[in-house]
N, C-alpha and C positions, 0 to 999 in steps of 0.2 A: 589452685587459682588459675594457672595458665591453661589448664584443660577446660575449666569453666568458661574462660574468655573465648577459647576456640569454639566451643559448643554454641555460645551465644552468637558469635559472628556467623557461624554456619547457618544457624536458624534464621538469622536476620537476612542473610542473602537468599535463602530459599523462600522466605516470606515475601521479600521484595520481588523476586522473580515471579511468584505466583500471582501477584497483584497486577502485573502488567497486562492490560486488556488485549493487546495484540500479539503477545507471545514473542518468541525470537524470530527475527527475520534476517535475511542476508540477500544481497544483490541490489539491483537498481531501485527497488521499492524503498530502500533506506536513505536514498539521496534526497536532499531538500529540494523543494521546488525552485529555490533560487539557484542551486547548482545545476538543476535541469535546464533552467533558462540560459545559464552561461554555456552549457554544452550545446544548446540549440543555436546560440549566437555564433559559436565557433564553427558550427557546421561540419564537424568531423563525422562522416557517415558511419564509420565503425563504432564510434561511441554512441551515436544516436539510434542505431538499430536495436540496442539492448532494451530501450524503453518500451516500444510497442511489442517487441517479442515477449518481454516479461509480462506485459498487460494481457496479451493474448493467451499466454500460458496460464496466468492466474484465472482469467475468465473461463478458459477451458477446464481447468481443475474445478472451478466452481460448479460447472455443469456436471462434471463427472462425479463429484462428491456431495452435491447438495441433496439434502433429504427431501421428502415430500412436503415438509412444512415451508420450504423456501422455493421461490420460483426459479426455474432455469431460464437462461438467456436464449432467446430464439435465434439470434444472429450475432456472432462475435464480429465487432468492427474490424475493418482493414487498417493498415498502418496510418494512412493519411487522416482518417477519422479520429484515431487515437491521438495523433499529434495535435489536431485542432482542439480536441477536448482538453488534453493536458496543458496546452499552451494557455488556454483561457483559465483553467483552474489554477495553474501555478502563477499566472499573472495576478490573480485575485488573492492568492494564499501563498506568498513566497516563503513563509516560514514552515509550512506543512511539508511532510515528506511525500514523495511520489506515490507511495502506497495509498495515501488518503485520496489522491486524485483518481487512482484506479478504483478505489471503493466508491467514490462519487459516480464514476462511470458505471460501475456495476448497479448502483441504485437507479441511475437514469435509464438503464436498460431493463429495469424491472426485477432485478435480483433483490436480495435482502437489503433493507435499509439499515446501515450500521448506526447505532445510537448516537455516536459522536458527530455524525453528519447532519443531524436534524437542525442544528443551529447555524449551519454553514450554508444551507441551500435555501 
């Protein structure tokens, strides 16, 4: 009986993990927009540099690994542009995570439009 319970729990956790649409993430993309706004208000430069750096890395990886069915981004924005976009997005969507803001930026730049963004834009 104990073994059966362990197997069921293991399968449930694998199933739950497989159903997550965005997969596992780590880093600044997992921070909520509300936390991002608090970081912006504090003005800590060391803390704030992680967001546009993460965004540029994500957009660069998109270009590097996007297949022919998805459009590549012609120009990756500079830090100031990323801040402006994320400030607006996070002001309007404080409960979202920063990754959603970056995905919205990707969509605005002509990359693949993520399905969950269609109702937000």
